[in-house]
C-alpha positions in Angstrom: -15.1 -26.8 8.4 -16.0 -23.2 7.5 -16.0 -22.2 3.8 -16.0 -18.4 3.1 -16.4 -17.3 -0.5 -15.7 -13.6 -0.5 -16.1 -12.6 -4.2 -19.8 -13.5 -4.1 -20.7 -10.9 -6.7 -18.7 -12.9 -9.3 -21.0 -15.8 -9.0 -23.4 -14.0 -11.3 -23.0 -12.2 -14.6 -21.9 -13.1 -18.1 -18.8 -15.1 -16.9 -19.6 -16.3 -13.4 -16.9 -17.7 -11.2 -16.9 -21.5 -11.2 -17.4 -22.4 -7.5 -17.3 -26.1 -8.1 -14.0 -26.0 -10.0 -12.3 -23.7 -7.6 -13.5 -24.8 -4.2 -14.8 -28.4 -4.3 -11.4 -30.0 -5.2 -9.9 -28.2 -2.2 -12.6 -29.4 0.2 -12.2 -32.9 -1.2 -8.4 -32.8 -0.6 -8.9 -31.6 3.0 -11.5 -34.3 3.6 -9.1 -37.0 2.3 -6.4 -35.9 4.7 -6.1 -36.5 8.4 -6.7 -32.7 9.1 -9.3 -32.0 11.9 -12.1 -30.8 9.7 -13.7 -28.9 12.6 -10.7 -26.6 12.8 -10.2 -25.6 9.2 -11.3 -22.5 7.3 -11.3 -22.4 3.5 -11.2 -18.8 2.3 -11.7 -17.9 -1.3 -10.6 -14.6 -2.9 -10.5 -13.1 -6.4 -6.9 -11.8 -6.5 -7.3 -9.1 -9.2 -3.6 -8.1 -9.3 -2.0 -10.3 -11.9 1.3 -9.6 -10.3 1.1 -10.4 -6.6 2.6 -12.4 -3.8 0.2 -15.3 -3.6 0.2 -18.9 -4.9 -3.1 -20.2 -6.2 -3.5 -22.2 -3.0 -1.8 -21.4 0.4 -1.9 -22.7 3.9 -2.0 -20.2 6.8 -1.5 -21.7 10.3 -3.6 -20.1 13.0 -1.5 -20.0 16.2 -2.8 -20.0 19.7 -1.4 -18.5 22.9 -2.2 -19.1 26.6 -1.4 -15.4 27.2 -4.3 -14.2 25.0 -7.7 -13.8 26.6 -10.3 -16.5 25.7 -13.6 -15.0 24.7 -16.8 -17.0 25.2 -18.2 -18.9 22.2 -15.0 -18.8 20.0 -14.1 -21.1 17.2 -11.0 -23.1 17.7 -9.5 -23.0 14.1 -6.0 -24.3 13.5 -5.6 -23.7 9.8 -6.8 -21.5 7.0 -6.6 -22.6 3.4 -6.6 -19.7 0.9 -7.7 -20.1 -2.7 -7.3 -17.6 -5.5 -10.5 -18.2 -7.4 -9.3 -16.2 -10.5 -6.5 -18.8 -11.1 -8.0 -21.9 -9.5 -10.0 -22.9 -12.6 -6.9 -23.5 -14.6 -4.8 -25.1 -11.8 -4.8 -28.5 -10.1 -6.0 -27.0 -6.8 -6.9 -30.4 -5.3 -3.4 -31.8 -5.9 -1.8 -28.6 -4.7 -3.8 -28.6 -1.5 -2.9 -32.3 -0.9 0.8 -31.6 -1.4 0.7 -28.7 1.0 -1.1 -30.7 3.7 1.5 -33.4 3.3 4.2 -30.9 4.0 5.6 -30.7 0.4 7.0 -27.2 0.0 9.6 -26.6 -2.6 10.7 -23.0 -1.8 13.7 -21.0 -0.7 13.0 -18.8 2.3 14.3 -15.2 2.2 13.4 -14.1 5.7 12.0 -15.3 9.0 8.4 -14.7 10.2 7.6 -11.1 11.0 4.7 -8.6 10.9 3.8 -7.5 7.4 5.3 -4.0 7.7 8.7 -5.4 8.6 8.8 -7.8 5.7 11.6 -7.4 3.1 9.0 -6.6 0.5 9.1 -3.1 1.8 12.8 -3.0 1.4 12.2 -3.9 -2.2 9.7 -1.1 -2.4 12.2 1.4 -1.0 14.8 0.1 -3.4 12.5 0.7 -6.3 12.1 4.4 -5.5 15.7 5.0 -4.5 17.0 3.3 -7.7 14.1 4.2 -10.0 16.4 5.5 -12.7 18.1 2.1 -13.1 14.7 0.2 -13.1 13.3 2.6 -15.7 16.4 2.3 -17.9 16.2 -1.5 -17.8 12.4 -1.5 -18.7 12.5 1.3 -21.1 9.4 3.0 -19.6 8.6 5.4 -16.8 6.9 4.2 -13.6 3.6 6.0 -14.4 3.1 3.8 -17.4 2.7 0.9 -15.0 -0.4 2.5 -13.5 -3.9 1.6 -14.8 -4.5 3.9 -17.8 -0.7 4.7 -18.0 -0.9 7.9 -15.9 -1.9 9.3 -12.5 -5.2 11.0 -11.8 -3.1 13.6 -10.0 -2.4 15.5 -13.3 -6.1 16.1 -14.1 -6.5 19.8 -14.9 -10.2 20.1 -13.9 -9.4 18.6 -10.5 -6.5 21.1 -10.0 -8.7 24.1 -11.1 -11.4 23.0 -8.6 -8.9 22.9 -5.7 -7.5 26.3 -6.6 -11.0 27.8 -6.8 -11.6 26.5 -3.2 -8.3 27.9 -2.0 -9.0 31.4 -3.5 -12.4 31.4 -1.9 -10.8 30.8 1.6 -8.1 33.3 1.0 -10.5 36.0 -0.2 -12.4 35.7 3.0 -9.3 35.9 5.1 -7.9 38.8 3.1 -11.2 40.7 3.6 -10.7 40.5 7.4 -6.9 41.2 7.2 -6.2 37.7 8.5 -4.4 36.2 5.4 -0.7 35.4 6.0 2.0 36.9 3.8 3.2 33.4 2.7 0.6 30.9 1.4 1.9 27.3 1.8 0.8 24.3 -0.3 2.5 20.9 0.2 2.5 18.0 -2.2 3.5 14.6 -0.8 4.7 12.2 -3.4 5.3 14.4 -6.4 6.0 11.7 -9.1 7.6 13.3 -12.1 6.2 16.7 -11.3 3.3 16.8 -13.8 0.7 17.4 -11.0 2.8 20.2 -9.6 3.1 21.8 -13.1 -0.6 21.5 -13.8 -1.4 23.1 -10.4 1.1 25.9 -10.7 0.2 26.7 -14.3 -3.5 26.9 -13.4 -2.8 28.8 -10.2 -0.7 31.4 -12.1 -3.3 31.8 -14.8 -6.2 32.1 -12.4 -4.3 34.6 -10.3 -3.6 36.8 -13.3 -7.2 36.6 -14.4 -8.5 37.7 -11.0 -5.7 40.0 -10.1 -5.5 38.6 -6.5 -1.7 38.6 -6.2 -1.7 35.2 -4.6 0.9 33.7 -7.0 3.8 35.9 -5.7 2.9 34.8 -2.2 2.6 31.1 -2.9 5.2 28.7 -1.4 4.8 25.3 -3.1 6.7 22.5 -1.4 7.3 19.3 -3.4 8.1 16.4 -1.1 9.2 12.8 -2.0 11.2 9.9 -0.7 13.1 9.6 -3.9 15.8 12.1 -4.8 15.7 10.9 -8.4 11.9 11.6 -8.5 12.5 15.1 -7.1 15.2 15.8 -9.7 12.7 15.0 -12.4 10.0 17.1 -10.8 12.2 20.1 -10.5 12.9 20.0 -14.2 9.2 19.7 -14.9 8.3 22.9 -12.9 11.5 24.9 -13.9 9.4 27.9 -15.0 8.0 28.2 -11.4 11.3 27.9 -9.7 10.9 31.0 -7.5 7.7 29.6 -6.1 8.9 26.0 -5.4 11.0 24.3 -2.8 11.7 20.5 -2.6 12.3 18.2 0.3 13.4 14.6 0.5 11.5 13.1 3.4 9.9 10.0 4.9 6.2 10.3 4.1 5.3 8.6 7.3 6.9 11.4 9.4 6.4 14.6 7.4 6.8 16.9 10.4 10.3 15.7 11.0 11.3 17.9 8.0 8.3 20.2 7.9 7.6 20.9 11.5 8.4 24.6 11.0 5.1 24.8 9.1 2.9 23.6 11.9 -0.6 25.2 11.5 0.5 27.2 8.5 -0.4 24.9 5.5 -3.6 25.7 3.5 -3.4 22.6 1.3 -1.7 19.2 1.6 -2.1 17.3 -1.7 -1.4 13.6 -1.9 -2.0 11.2 -4.8 -1.3 7.5 -4.8 1.1 7.6 -1.8 -0.8 5.9 1.0 -1.3 2.7 -0.9 2.5 2.4 -1.2 3.4 2.7 2.5 4.2 -0.3 4.8 1.3 -2.0 6.5 0.4 -4.8 8.8 -2.8 -6.8 8.5 -5.0 -7.7 11.5 -7.9 -10.1 11.7 -10.8 -11.0 14.0 -11.5 -14.7 13.5 -13.9 -16.7 15.6 -13.8 -14.1 18.4 -10.0 -13.9 18.6 -7.8 -11.1 17.3 -4.7 -11.8 15.3 -1.8 -10.1 13.5 -0.8 -11.5 10.2 2.9 -12.4 10.0 4.7 -12.9 6.7 7.9 -14.5 5.4 9.1 -14.0 1.9 10.2 -16.9 -0.3 11.1 -17.9 -3.8 9.4 -20.9 -5.4 11.9 -23.8 -5.9 11.8 -23.8 -9.8 12.2 -20.0 -10.0 15.0 -20.0 -7.4 16.9 -22.6 -9.4 16.7 -20.6 -12.6 17.6 -17.4 -10.8 20.6 -19.0 -9.1 21.8 -20.4 -12.4 21.5 -17.0 -14.1 24.0 -15.5 -11.7 26.3 -18.5 -11.3 25.4 -19.1 -7.7 24.1 -22.0 -5.7 20.5 -21.9 -4.6 21.4 -21.7 -1.0 23.4 -18.5 -1.7 20.3 -16.7 -2.9 19.0 -15.3 0.4 22.4 -13.7 1.2 22.6 -12.2 -2.3 19.0 -10.9 -2.1 19.7 -9.2 1.3 23.0 -7.8 -0.1 21.0 -6.3 -3.0 18.5 -4.7 -0.6 21.3 -3.3 1.5 23.6 -2.0 -1.2 21.5 -1.5 -4.3 22.3 -2.9 -7.7 25.2 -0.5 -8.6 27.2 -1.4 -5.4 26.1 -5.0 -5.6 27.9 -5.3 -8.9 31.1 -3.9 -7.4 30.8 -6.1 -4.3 30.0 -9.4 -6.1 31.6 -9.2 -9.6 31.7 -13.0 -9.9 27.9 -13.0 -9.9 27.2 -9.6 -11.4 29.7 -8.4 -14.0 28.0 -5.0 -14.3 25.2 -3.0 -12.9 22.8 -4.1 -15.7 23.1 -7.8 -14.6 22.4 -6.7 -11.0 19.3 -4.9 -12.1 18.1 -8.0 -14.0 18.7 -10.1 -10.8 16.6 -7.5 -8.8 13.8 -7.6 -11.3 13.6 -11.4 -11.7 13.8 -11.8 -7.9 10.9 -9.3 -7.4 8.8 -11.1 -10.1 9.2 -14.4 -8.4 8.9 -13.3 -4.8 6.0 -14.8 -2.8 4.7 -14.5 0.8 3.8 -17.2 3.3 1.3 -16.1 6.0 0.2 -17.1 9.4 -2.0 -15.7 12.1 -0.4 -14.8 15.4 -2.7 -14.0 18.4 -2.6 -10.5 19.9 -2.5 -10.6 23.7 -4.4 -7.3 23.7 -5.0 -4.5 21.3 -3.4 -2.1 23.7 -0.1 -4.0 23.3 -0.1 -3.6 19.5 1.8 -0.5 18.3 -0.3 0.9 15.4 2.0 3.8 15.1 4.5 5.6 17.4 1.6 7.6 18.7 -1.4 5.2 18.5 -2.1 1.8 20.0 -4.2 -1.0 18.6 -7.1 0.2 20.8 -7.8 2.5 17.8 -8.8 -0.6 15.8 -11.3 -2.0 18.3 -14.5 -0.5 16.8 -13.5 -1.7 13.4 -12.5 -5.2 14.3 -15.5 -5.7 16.5 -18.0 -4.4 13.9 -19.6 -7.7 13.2 -18.6 -10.9 11.4 -15.0 -12.1 11.0 -12.8 -9.7 9.1 -9.2 -9.3 8.0 -8.1 -5.8 7.2 -5.1 -3.6 6.5 -3.9 -1.4 9.3 -1.9 0.8 6.9 0.5 1.8 9.6 2.6 4.0 7.3 -0.5 5.8 6.0 -2.0 6.3 9.4 1.2 7.7 10.7 1.6 10.0 7.8 -2.1 11.2 8.0 -1.9 11.7 11.7 1.4 13.6 11.5 0.2 15.7 8.5 -2.9 17.0 10.2 -0.7 19.0 12.6 0.6 21.0 9.7 -2.8 22.3 8.6 -3.9 25.9 9.1 -7.3 26.1 10.8 -8.8 26.8 7.4 -6.5 24.3 5.6 -7.4 20.9 4.3 -5.8 17.6 3.2 -6.8 16.2 -0.1 -5.8 12.7 -1.1 -6.6 10.6 -4.2 -6.0 6.9 -3.6 -7.4 3.4 -3.4 -9.6 3.6 -0.3 -11.8 1.0 1.4 -14.3 3.4 2.9 -16.2 0.7 4.9 -15.1 -2.4 6.7 -17.5 -4.5 4.8 -15.3 -3.9 1.8 -12.7 -6.2 3.3 -15.2 -9.0 3.7 -16.0 -9.2 0.0 -12.9 -8.1 -2.0 -9.1 -8.8 -2.0 -7.4 -5.5 -1.3 -3.7 -6.3 -1.8 -0.8 -6.6 -1.6 -0.2 -6.5 -5.3 2.8 -5.5 -7.4 2.9 -2.3 -9.5 6.1 -2.6 -11.5 8.7 -2.7 -8.8 6.6 -1.4 -5.9 4.0 -2.7 -3.5 0.3 -1.6 -3.6 -2.4 -2.1 -0.9 -5.8 -0.5 -0.6 -6.1 1.9 2.3 -8.3 1.4 5.3 -10.4 4.6 4.9 -12.7 3.8 7.8 -9.6 3.7 10.1 -8.3 7.0 8.8 -11.7 8.6 9.3 -11.8 7.3 12.9 -8.3 8.7 13.6 -9.3 12.0 12.0 -12.4 12.3 14.1 -10.4 11.7 17.3 -8.2 14.6 16.2 -11.1 16.9 15.6 -11.3 16.6 11.8 -14.1 15.8 9.4 -13.0 13.1 6.9 -15.1 12.5 3.8 -14.8 10.2 0.9 -16.2 10.6 -2.6 -15.5 9.0 -6.0 -12.9 10.9 -8.1 -15.1 13.1 -10.2 -12.9 14.0 -13.0 -12.4 10.6 -14.7 -15.0 8.0 -15.5 -14.4 4.5 -14.2 -11.5 3.3 -12.1 -11.2 2.8 -8.3 -9.7 6.1 -7.2 -11.4 7.8 -4.3 -10.9 11.4 -3.1 -10.5 11.8 0.7 -10.8 15.3 2.2 -9.9 16.1 5.8 -10.4 19.5 7.4 -11.0 20.9 10.9 -14.5 20.2 12.1 -16.8 23.2 12.1 
């Protein structure tokens, strides 16, 4: 048996994690079962997101395939038992483990096994942004209030001024050599409610007046977002800058589909808290083998029974109702199923209660070869090799959506342009070996940390320098600033 305690830093300090209470009952339960102890991994995480998709104890089967190559000296594990140390102290983890090993699972499955990026949780995520107005009306608060601190770092005025200063310096040099284009393009992906755009545009206009550069009248600021509702709010916020602003509804994973006409023309692409909200798989290197993590969503039995009763349905009707919600949205769901949902408000409540209860089962599926794994439409899993084979066992996010977006966006940048992104980045693979990095739930959306080492690797292959630094304009927090620009 292999026991891996990842949050080792929490074993010290004023309130250290109780290793005995959280791990020993699990080990005892496994030992008392007929499980082959030589093929079991016990993995302990501290799941910091209070709203997440995990039970306090979960079983993850490790599948095998004759088609996958057999490395020398590999471990032959069949099962991983995952423990959330944060909640384990107050839960009967030994009893829960025994029940799971005995096959006792009271749950209603919502989908079949599939890679993480194809799970229905991402349909819930898309629904949140497309029907955000209904969610906010039901909760009585805007989505930014769900963020730590109640707002995004994107609106920080000092950070905006620093960016503008850097832009002006570049433009001054180009203007001096008569190489500055007539139109100066800046793109923001994921505009939120428009506060960041307003801060940037206000500061830009004031600095331009102060310096007399005339850049403001040449500025073309493009606000881009998946959600039409969000763009409507953003347009209202920046109404005084209407002549300088255009807006685009687009898929953040494929920005050039809508913005291809700007190839090599954009001086700044600004992104804040978008990459952590894009679909992702997870891959793992365990005992010398490479796996993709497959998920399937479910509702715990007790929560499912309460949910079904609340909409006058049988429990076995829930999966169909959930998929109908994801396909139609709450407003049309109420029209299509008036017996269960007399009005839109009841459909929204069903959506919110389902999301709160939703959990994910996981299993490891072997990869026959990294070259067969589609990381994005343009990149294969071979891109992952140096990260997966960097040392000890590791499980990490692939961030397929973020990698696709990043790779596609680089082609928009002017030779003197740059991409600036504030987000939750893991800037080294070791960070995945010590800390849980998601998924968690922020209000009605999904959040995962972003594999910064992978983005840096992709950027370098494209001829870009990619750097990471702590967000300098707010103390504390986990936000990191990534900067990508053409290598000198």
